[in-house]
Backbone as ProteinMPNN parsed JSONL, in Angstrom:
{"seq_chain_A": "MLSITHIVVTLLLIQLLTLDRNDAFIAMLFGVFIDADHLFGLMKYTQANGVASMFDLDTLMNPGGQWKSILHSPIAAAVVAPLSFAVRLSIPILFWAVHLLMDFFEQNFLGHFSELEAGLFLFATLSLLTLRYGQYIMNNESSDFRDYFRVEVEGLRGLFRGKPETSF", "coords_chain_A": {"N_chain_A": [[0.516, -8.744, 24.589], [-2.07, -9.278, 22.184], [-1.756, -12.488, 19.946], [-2.199, -11.701, 17.371], [-1.844, -9.164, 17.033], [0.918, -9.026, 17.441], [1.859, -10.829, 15.212], [1.052, -8.941, 13.207], [2.461, -6.393, 13.511], [4.978, -7.715, 13.462], [5.016, -8.441, 10.434], [4.797, -6.024, 9.419], [7.067, -4.961, 10.296], [9.042, -6.48, 8.681], [8.527, -6.308, 6.374], [9.181, -3.436, 6.209], [11.867, -3.513, 6.463], [12.57, -4.787, 4.359], [12.942, -7.747, 4.091], [14.469, -10.981, 3.212], [12.898, -14.329, 2.198], [14.241, -16.284, 4.151], [15.475, -15.005, 6.287], [12.672, -13.435, 7.15], [11.489, -15.777, 8.066], [12.962, -16.224, 10.299], [12.757, -13.769, 11.453], [9.584, -14.008, 12.469], [9.733, -16.548, 13.812], [11.143, -15.224, 16.264], [9.968, -12.998, 16.726], [6.95, -13.752, 16.688], [6.508, -16.456, 17.196], [7.389, -17.243, 19.649], [5.899, -16.971, 21.402], [4.505, -19.502, 21.709], [5.385, -20.65, 24.255], [3.506, -20.294, 25.826], [1.523, -22.245, 25.238], [3.114, -24.409, 26.706], [2.972, -23.558, 29.259], [0.277, -23.85, 29.846], [-0.408, -26.253, 31.187], [0.711, -26.044, 33.877], [-0.394, -23.675, 34.607], [-3.131, -24.651, 34.619], [-2.515, -26.641, 36.74], [-2.421, -24.773, 38.757], [-4.615, -23.152, 38.928], [-6.613, -24.704, 38.419], [-8.944, -26.996, 36.285], [-11.407, -25.669, 35.811], [-10.968, -23.039, 35.581], [-10.037, -22.586, 33.163], [-12.222, -22.0, 31.323], [-12.766, -19.695, 32.517], [-12.923, -16.429, 31.37], [-12.258, -13.831, 32.736], [-10.096, -14.909, 34.255], [-8.359, -16.2, 32.851], [-7.145, -13.924, 31.426], [-5.865, -12.888, 33.245], [-3.228, -14.06, 34.304], [-1.489, -14.236, 35.943], [1.505, -14.401, 35.514], [1.979, -17.183, 34.765], [1.941, -18.087, 32.333], [4.209, -17.167, 31.069], [7.519, -18.263, 29.968], [10.968, -18.468, 30.731], [11.978, -17.096, 28.179], [10.57, -14.818, 27.858], [11.461, -13.029, 29.344], [14.082, -10.484, 30.408], [16.485, -11.971, 30.798], [16.736, -13.65, 29.051], [18.346, -12.814, 26.959], [20.769, -13.495, 27.091], [20.764, -15.838, 25.842], [19.738, -15.297, 23.303], [21.025, -13.316, 22.425], [23.764, -14.468, 21.795], [23.169, -16.053, 20.208], [22.074, -14.558, 18.058], [24.721, -13.585, 17.35], [26.115, -15.689, 16.5], [24.463, -16.161, 14.105], [25.322, -14.278, 12.833], [23.381, -12.206, 12.199], [21.209, -9.75, 12.985], [18.608, -9.987, 13.438], [17.349, -11.974, 14.979], [17.423, -10.557, 17.556], [16.71, -8.22, 17.555], [13.771, -8.579, 16.73], [12.949, -9.851, 18.675], [13.236, -8.482, 20.768], [11.382, -6.506, 20.427], [8.981, -7.933, 20.464], [9.167, -8.321, 23.087], [9.153, -5.594, 24.331], [6.642, -4.945, 23.224], [4.822, -6.782, 24.849], [5.948, -5.793, 27.435], [4.573, -2.836, 27.274], [1.891, -3.55, 27.233], [1.521, -4.995, 29.295], [2.305, -3.208, 31.654], [1.259, -0.586, 30.909], [-1.166, -0.64, 29.141], [-2.909, -2.754, 29.722], [-4.887, -5.639, 28.932], [-5.997, -6.313, 25.975], [-6.397, -3.812, 25.346], [-8.055, -0.235, 24.141], [-5.983, 0.986, 23.021], [-4.495, -0.91, 22.273], [-5.618, -1.97, 20.354], [-5.851, 0.034, 18.449], [-3.086, 0.164, 17.9], [-2.756, -2.193, 16.36], [-4.704, -1.691, 14.242], [-3.203, 0.625, 12.908], [-0.874, -0.708, 12.264], [-1.68, -2.783, 10.73], [-3.058, -1.268, 8.455], [-0.64, 0.353, 7.859], [1.13, -1.876, 7.125], [-0.585, -2.761, 4.584], [-0.544, -0.286, 3.34], [2.044, -0.217, 2.435], [2.445, -2.582, 1.066], [0.644, -2.202, -1.01], [1.622, 0.155, -2.24], [4.003, -0.969, -3.006], [3.039, -2.951, -5.054], [1.676, -1.271, -6.964], [4.145, 0.112, -7.894], [5.337, -1.846, -9.182], [3.498, -3.12, -10.989], [1.593, -2.354, -14.163], [-1.114, -2.352, -13.895], [-3.12, -0.444, -11.291], [-5.219, -1.114, -9.729], [-7.185, -1.695, -7.159], [-8.548, -3.986, -6.924], [-7.349, -5.959, -8.266], [-4.577, -5.843, -6.888], [-5.393, -6.797, -4.344], [-6.736, -9.373, -5.193], [-3.842, -10.657, -5.943], [-2.622, -10.64, -3.452], [-4.383, -12.434, -2.343], [-4.136, -14.88, -3.664], [-1.14, -15.186, -3.34], [-1.411, -15.574, -0.729], [-2.458, -18.172, -0.689], [-1.047, -19.64, -2.234], [0.876, -19.921, -0.366], [0.244, -22.168, 1.034], [0.087, -24.021, -0.631], [2.446, -24.422, -2.069], [4.885, -22.947, -3.901], [4.082, -19.632, -4.449], [1.919, -18.198, -7.275], [2.115, -15.563, -8.339], [4.346, -12.667, -7.626], [5.739, -9.945, -6.341]], "CA_chain_A": [[-0.475, -8.409, 23.372], [-2.445, -10.561, 21.411], [-0.659, -12.99, 18.926], [-2.74, -11.095, 15.902], [-1.036, -7.91, 17.053], [2.262, -9.43, 17.218], [2.002, -10.701, 13.808], [0.91, -7.828, 12.135], [3.701, -5.608, 13.763], [6.31, -8.268, 12.775], [5.109, -8.447, 9.105], [5.0, -4.558, 8.951], [8.827, -4.528, 10.159], [9.778, -7.377, 7.824], [8.176, -5.259, 5.104], [10.089, -2.136, 6.279], [13.501, -3.778, 6.465], [12.55, -5.538, 3.006], [13.784, -9.081, 4.369], [14.237, -12.114, 2.443], [12.254, -15.289, 2.825], [14.686, -17.06, 5.002], [15.376, -13.596, 7.275], [11.815, -13.165, 7.399], [10.923, -16.997, 8.874], [13.638, -16.025, 11.716], [11.682, -12.904, 12.433], [8.605, -14.541, 12.61], [10.269, -17.083, 15.071], [11.539, -14.634, 17.469], [8.931, -12.225, 17.005], [5.589, -14.134, 17.228], [6.361, -17.952, 17.767], [8.033, -17.398, 20.978], [4.358, -17.129, 22.165], [4.221, -21.063, 21.95], [5.646, -21.08, 25.355], [2.31, -20.219, 26.805], [1.077, -23.488, 25.301], [3.732, -25.148, 27.772], [2.75, -22.857, 30.437], [-1.031, -24.167, 30.076], [-0.222, -27.358, 32.538], [1.433, -25.306, 35.101], [-1.964, -22.652, 34.863], [-4.399, -25.4, 35.26], [-2.395, -26.974, 38.127], [-2.45, -23.651, 39.984], [-6.1, -22.71, 39.06], [-7.872, -25.842, 37.987], [-9.075, -27.036, 35.073], [-12.383, -25.008, 35.417], [-10.449, -21.268, 35.315], [-9.468, -22.377, 31.738], [-13.341, -21.464, 30.685], [-13.217, -18.253, 32.865], [-12.382, -15.345, 30.729], [-11.392, -12.921, 33.296], [-9.049, -15.829, 34.915], [-7.305, -16.476, 31.729], [-6.653, -12.649, 30.889], [-4.871, -12.57, 34.213], [-3.199, -15.762, 34.483], [-0.224, -13.976, 37.149], [2.699, -14.894, 34.875], [2.101, -18.866, 34.716], [2.117, -18.425, 30.898], [5.61, -17.01, 30.299], [8.684, -18.913, 29.984], [12.166, -17.524, 30.446], [11.908, -16.408, 26.777], [9.781, -13.477, 27.932], [12.192, -12.178, 30.734], [15.381, -9.752, 29.938], [17.589, -12.984, 30.901], [16.974, -14.505, 27.718], [19.204, -11.944, 26.04], [21.716, -14.436, 27.334], [20.529, -16.996, 24.855], [19.474, -14.797, 22.048], [22.419, -12.481, 21.822], [24.949, -14.975, 21.09], [22.627, -16.945, 19.182], [22.404, -13.371, 16.809], [26.28, -13.352, 16.884], [26.174, -16.836, 15.925], [24.317, -16.493, 12.616], [25.53, -13.317, 12.147], [22.21, -11.412, 11.897], [20.782, -8.993, 14.055], [17.121, -10.159, 13.23], [16.302, -12.45, 16.282], [17.687, -10.145, 18.764], [15.549, -7.26, 17.326], [12.702, -9.054, 16.826], [12.734, -10.492, 20.181], [13.36, -7.207, 21.768], [10.33, -5.428, 19.771], [8.003, -8.661, 21.06], [9.214, -8.078, 24.784], [8.705, -4.222, 24.541], [5.1, -4.678, 23.126], [4.525, -7.304, 26.149], [5.964, -4.829, 28.649], [3.758, -1.982, 27.357], [0.821, -4.055, 27.703], [1.341, -5.455, 31.195], [2.204, -2.02, 32.715], [0.318, 0.43, 30.832], [-2.325, -0.715, 27.913], [-3.993, -3.872, 29.857], [-5.086, -6.766, 28.013], [-6.629, -6.047, 24.641], [-7.141, -2.313, 25.411], [-8.441, 0.525, 23.232], [-4.776, 1.497, 22.733], [-3.688, -1.95, 21.433], [-6.588, -2.024, 18.891], [-5.515, 1.454, 17.697], [-1.793, -0.284, 17.166], [-3.226, -3.175, 15.337], [-5.112, -1.05, 13.242], [-2.392, 1.309, 12.545], [-0.038, -1.42, 11.798], [-2.277, -3.207, 9.624], [-3.011, -0.02, 7.594], [0.442, 0.747, 7.289], [1.34, -2.663, 5.899], [-1.186, -2.744, 3.358], [-0.33, 0.7, 2.486], [3.295, -0.515, 1.818], [2.133, -3.603, 0.134], [-0.063, -1.625, -2.117], [2.685, 0.653, -2.94], [5.07, -1.651, -4.115], [2.386, -3.213, -6.082], [1.743, 0.088, -7.987], [5.059, 0.429, -8.719], [5.709, -3.009, -9.939], [2.611, -3.461, -11.976], [0.79, -1.415, -14.667], [-2.39, -1.955, -13.077], [-3.069, -0.196, -10.182], [-6.753, -1.437, -9.437], [-7.172, -2.179, -5.713], [-8.931, -5.566, -6.901], [-6.22, -6.773, -8.935], [-3.63, -5.767, -5.74], [-6.13, -7.752, -3.508], [-6.586, -10.98, -5.862], [-2.756, -11.291, -6.047], [-2.583, -10.989, -1.969], [-5.239, -13.851, -1.874], [-3.135, -16.099, -4.411], [0.125, -15.347, -2.449], [-1.389, -16.416, 0.496], [-3.046, -19.576, -1.003], [0.465, -20.064, -2.414], [1.724, -20.611, 1.244], [-0.301, -23.697, 1.325], [0.003, -24.975, -1.821], [3.754, -24.463, -2.771], [5.315, -21.608, -4.578], [3.152, -18.534, -5.017], [2.166, -18.035, -8.53], [2.519, -14.277, -8.628], [4.876, -11.895, -6.64], [6.193, -8.665, -6.617]], "C_chain_A": [[-0.849, -9.813, 22.826], [-1.625, -10.923, 20.331], [-1.223, -12.103, 17.84], [-1.765, -9.618, 15.97], [0.263, -7.819, 16.736], [2.34, -10.011, 15.885], [2.021, -9.82, 12.845], [2.128, -7.011, 12.52], [4.963, -6.334, 13.174], [6.397, -8.603, 11.207], [5.33, -6.743, 8.699], [6.624, -4.379, 9.113], [9.639, -5.616, 9.281], [9.304, -6.441, 6.467], [9.096, -4.161, 4.914], [11.115, -2.445, 6.018], [13.419, -4.775, 5.34], [13.539, -6.873, 3.162], [13.391, -10.235, 3.425], [13.33, -13.099, 3.229], [12.708, -15.84, 4.113], [14.66, -15.995, 6.386], [13.555, -13.659, 7.78], [10.942, -14.564, 8.547], [12.027, -16.406, 10.483], [12.983, -14.965, 12.393], [10.428, -13.424, 12.986], [8.927, -15.55, 14.057], [10.464, -16.433, 16.122], [10.311, -13.326, 17.859], [7.368, -12.405, 17.296], [5.617, -15.6, 17.928], [6.856, -18.289, 19.34], [6.827, -17.522, 22.044], [4.145, -18.332, 22.374], [4.531, -21.597, 23.104], [4.529, -21.007, 26.204], [1.572, -21.451, 26.413], [1.692, -24.528, 26.35], [3.233, -24.857, 28.955], [0.995, -23.356, 30.975], [-1.257, -25.155, 31.347], [0.16, -26.626, 33.669], [0.252, -24.329, 35.18], [-2.739, -23.7, 35.432], [-4.015, -26.106, 36.458], [-2.732, -25.921, 39.343], [-3.802, -23.3, 40.006], [-7.126, -23.563, 39.01], [-8.287, -25.827, 36.978], [-10.564, -26.178, 34.44], [-12.221, -23.522, 35.291], [-10.078, -21.439, 33.752], [-10.718, -22.13, 31.132], [-13.79, -20.069, 31.427], [-12.323, -17.264, 32.089], [-11.193, -14.531, 31.351], [-9.981, -13.778, 34.076], [-7.935, -16.03, 33.959], [-6.555, -15.092, 31.258], [-5.881, -12.228, 31.617], [-4.158, -13.378, 34.739], [-1.963, -15.583, 35.732], [0.97, -14.614, 36.63], [2.878, -16.299, 34.672], [2.382, -19.059, 33.278], [3.237, -18.008, 30.494], [6.561, -17.805, 30.744], [9.707, -17.914, 30.296], [12.197, -16.769, 29.085], [11.424, -14.873, 26.789], [10.501, -12.72, 29.239], [13.65, -11.324, 29.84], [16.411, -10.84, 30.17], [18.009, -13.778, 29.753], [17.757, -13.949, 26.535], [20.747, -12.888, 26.069], [21.644, -15.506, 26.245], [20.597, -16.315, 23.499], [20.49, -14.008, 21.58], [23.358, -13.143, 21.091], [24.663, -15.814, 19.845], [22.505, -15.771, 17.846], [23.62, -13.312, 16.419], [26.335, -14.53, 16.068], [25.745, -17.06, 14.355], [24.516, -15.353, 12.041], [24.635, -11.926, 11.751], [21.683, -10.622, 13.089], [19.15, -8.98, 14.223], [16.422, -10.729, 14.734], [16.698, -11.298, 17.33], [16.646, -8.61, 18.688], [14.173, -7.531, 17.344], [12.355, -9.625, 18.052], [12.455, -9.435, 21.195], [12.01, -6.549, 21.454], [9.032, -6.795, 20.665], [8.117, -8.36, 22.762], [8.871, -6.571, 25.183], [7.035, -4.182, 24.204], [4.577, -5.608, 24.587], [4.241, -6.51, 27.388], [5.065, -3.745, 28.837], [2.371, -2.556, 27.752], [0.45, -4.638, 29.187], [1.303, -4.224, 31.685], [1.401, -0.879, 32.327], [-1.079, 0.271, 30.082], [-3.285, -1.418, 28.807], [-4.394, -4.598, 28.617], [-6.017, -6.45, 26.971], [-7.517, -4.87, 24.896], [-7.668, -1.632, 24.199], [-7.141, 0.562, 22.062], [-3.996, 0.423, 21.746], [-4.338, -2.395, 19.992], [-6.0, -0.956, 18.087], [-3.954, 0.776, 17.07], [-2.07, -1.255, 16.245], [-3.723, -2.691, 14.259], [-4.213, -0.3, 12.476], [-1.38, 0.467, 11.56], [-0.704, -2.189, 10.711], [-2.545, -2.193, 8.359], [-1.819, 0.229, 6.883], [1.379, -0.437, 6.286], [0.782, -3.102, 4.793], [-1.059, -1.594, 2.727], [1.126, 0.514, 1.931], [3.173, -1.702, 0.698], [1.646, -2.983, -1.369], [0.64, -0.773, -2.937], [3.541, 0.288, -3.772], [4.243, -2.549, -5.386], [2.166, -2.473, -7.329], [2.902, 0.011, -8.737], [5.957, -0.66, -9.762], [4.817, -3.707, -10.981], [2.036, -2.144, -12.903], [-0.613, -1.249, -14.153], [-2.55, -1.729, -11.833], [-4.46, -0.444, -8.981], [-6.291, -2.074, -8.145], [-7.677, -3.93, -5.671], [-8.03, -6.354, -7.246], [-5.211, -7.388, -7.572], [-4.593, -7.058, -4.688], [-6.271, -9.11, -4.077], [-5.152, -11.235, -5.878], [-2.5, -11.504, -4.36], [-3.006, -12.344, -1.698], [-4.661, -15.091, -2.424], [-2.015, -16.258, -3.869], [0.108, -16.128, -1.452], [-1.796, -18.103, 0.444], [-2.02, -20.258, -1.627], [1.183, -20.681, -1.366], [1.439, -21.775, 1.405], [-0.216, -24.8, 0.187], [1.556, -25.335, -2.352], [4.428, -23.038, -2.965], [4.163, -20.726, -4.92], [3.086, -18.343, -6.753], [2.61, -16.549, -9.181], [3.377, -13.556, -7.565], [5.048, -10.958, -7.181], [7.184, -8.208, -5.861]], "O_chain_A": [[-0.322, -10.923, 22.907], [-0.894, -10.117, 19.756], [-0.247, -11.648, 17.243], [-1.117, -9.166, 15.027], [0.793, -6.956, 16.036], [3.231, -9.41, 15.284], [2.753, -9.808, 11.855], [2.95, -6.986, 11.604], [5.831, -5.74, 12.534], [7.45, -8.954, 10.675], [5.998, -6.385, 7.729], [7.332, -3.804, 8.286], [10.867, -5.542, 9.238], [10.151, -6.006, 5.686], [9.685, -3.894, 3.866], [11.652, -1.702, 5.197], [14.264, -5.669, 5.379], [14.6, -7.041, 2.561], [12.265, -10.414, 2.962], [13.002, -12.97, 4.408], [11.945, -15.941, 5.073], [13.924, -16.195, 7.352], [13.356, -13.989, 8.949], [10.126, -14.384, 9.451], [11.52, -16.296, 11.599], [12.65, -15.018, 13.577], [10.282, -13.185, 14.185], [8.429, -15.307, 15.157], [9.99, -16.943, 17.137], [9.949, -12.91, 18.959], [6.656, -11.601, 17.898], [4.968, -15.904, 18.929], [6.706, -19.326, 19.986], [6.838, -18.021, 23.17], [3.471, -18.502, 23.39], [4.205, -22.76, 23.336], [4.54, -21.612, 27.276], [0.851, -21.847, 27.329], [0.97, -25.4, 26.834], [3.015, -25.765, 29.757], [0.569, -23.26, 32.126], [-2.043, -24.951, 32.273], [-0.547, -26.968, 34.618], [-0.064, -24.295, 36.369], [-3.016, -23.691, 36.631], [-4.896, -26.3, 37.296], [-3.155, -26.156, 40.475], [-4.279, -23.112, 41.125], [-8.272, -23.357, 39.41], [-8.199, -24.757, 36.377], [-10.866, -26.019, 33.258], [-13.162, -22.806, 34.949], [-9.827, -20.415, 33.117], [-10.446, -21.945, 29.946], [-14.802, -19.433, 31.137], [-11.097, -17.312, 32.186], [-10.01, -14.41, 31.033], [-8.966, -13.154, 34.384], [-6.747, -16.019, 34.282], [-5.437, -15.172, 30.748], [-5.102, -11.347, 31.251], [-4.424, -13.536, 35.931], [-1.551, -16.555, 36.366], [1.491, -15.443, 37.376], [4.02, -16.653, 34.38], [2.998, -20.065, 32.924], [3.51, -18.435, 29.372], [6.529, -18.115, 31.935], [9.487, -16.707, 30.19], [12.548, -15.593, 29.18], [11.757, -13.978, 26.012], [9.924, -11.903, 29.957], [14.05, -11.696, 28.737], [17.456, -10.541, 29.592], [19.068, -14.346, 29.49], [17.825, -14.457, 25.416], [21.601, -12.886, 25.182], [22.711, -15.976, 25.85], [21.4, -16.692, 22.645], [20.816, -14.015, 20.394], [23.808, -12.729, 20.022], [25.376, -16.162, 18.903], [22.838, -16.134, 16.718], [23.844, -13.022, 15.244], [26.616, -14.369, 14.88], [26.322, -17.789, 13.548], [24.075, -15.147, 10.91], [25.047, -10.912, 11.188], [21.862, -11.098, 14.21], [18.529, -8.192, 14.937], [15.483, -10.273, 15.387], [15.807, -11.296, 18.179], [16.023, -8.112, 19.625], [13.402, -6.774, 17.935], [11.156, -9.814, 18.258], [11.694, -9.473, 22.161], [11.51, -5.98, 22.425], [8.251, -6.315, 21.486], [7.136, -8.214, 23.491], [8.349, -6.345, 26.274], [6.272, -3.471, 24.857], [3.901, -4.969, 25.393], [3.24, -6.394, 28.095], [4.652, -3.443, 29.957], [1.747, -1.963, 28.632], [-0.568, -4.667, 29.877], [0.241, -3.943, 32.242], [0.862, -0.191, 33.194], [-2.029, 0.99, 30.393], [-4.426, -0.96, 28.853], [-4.232, -4.174, 27.472], [-7.14, -6.314, 27.455], [-8.738, -4.766, 24.786], [-7.775, -2.324, 23.187], [-7.158, 0.322, 20.855], [-3.215, 0.666, 20.826], [-3.857, -2.91, 18.982], [-5.668, -1.241, 16.936], [-3.708, 0.888, 15.869], [-1.51, -1.097, 15.16], [-3.299, -3.146, 13.196], [-4.324, -0.477, 11.263], [-1.105, 0.798, 10.406], [-0.091, -2.165, 9.644], [-2.121, -2.546, 7.259], [-1.758, 0.329, 5.658], [2.023, -0.221, 5.259], [1.431, -3.774, 3.991], [-1.392, -1.597, 1.542], [1.383, 1.146, 0.907], [3.765, -1.673, -0.381], [2.116, -3.214, -2.483], [0.467, -0.78, -4.156], [3.887, 0.783, -4.845], [4.768, -2.766, -6.478], [2.391, -2.887, -8.467], [2.892, -0.125, -9.961], [6.792, -0.472, -10.647], [5.197, -4.634, -11.696], [2.037, -1.02, -12.402], [-1.165, -0.157, -14.016], [-2.213, -2.621, -11.055], [-4.582, -0.062, -7.817], [-5.299, -2.793, -8.019], [-7.386, -4.802, -4.853], [-7.828, -7.411, -6.648], [-5.021, -8.552, -7.222], [-4.125, -8.181, -4.503], [-5.886, -10.036, -3.363], [-5.054, -12.46, -5.806], [-2.158, -12.639, -4.028], [-2.381, -13.208, -1.084], [-4.664, -16.165, -1.822], [-1.629, -17.423, -3.78], [0.91, -16.997, -1.11], [-1.525, -18.982, 1.263], [-2.048, -21.488, -1.594], [1.903, -21.678, -1.415], [2.261, -22.545, 1.901], [-0.403, -26.016, 0.187], [1.809, -26.378, -2.955], [4.401, -22.161, -2.102], [3.305, -21.151, -5.693], [4.12, -18.35, -7.422], [3.256, -16.391, -10.217], [3.068, -13.905, -6.426], [4.699, -10.788, -8.349], [7.636, -7.079, -6.052]]}, "name": "protein", "num_of_chains": 1, "seq": "MLSITHIVVTLLLIQLLTLDRNDAFIAMLFGVFIDADHLFGLMKYTQANGVASMFDLDTLMNPGGQWKSILHSPIAAAVVAPLSFAVRLSIPILFWAVHLLMDFFEQNFLGHFSELEAGLFLFATLSLLTLRYGQYIMNNESSDFRDYFRVEVEGLRGLFRGKPETSF"}
């Protein structure tokens, strides 16, 4: 799946599970950032297919497994499960498993950025916005969508400035 789909689904699960900031960070590591191994696989990919293949979209979308490390195989459970046990959290294994399931369905049933993946992305995005807006309405007198949108934008800016100015 595309990284943006992994991000939105992971954020939705974080919201549904009401994870705190530290747990959300762990969830993002195992739900999204394990795809960083694709960057490491880039060298192996260019060795196998040549530098010119990096500019061919069809070749990039069907790399033949050279993009994935051991983190994207069921064998990685031997590492992720003890890590989850060591930190006394089920978050790493849960979000890693969701990531693998999404990739499995893409490879075996959906194809690369299919209409179904776009539908999943839109559904997860709308669900996330609905949950966040519902929380905003419960915690604030104003239920104006423009105020909610302003709070969300300020929260995103706060990620890059330091502590967000408003939270709910």
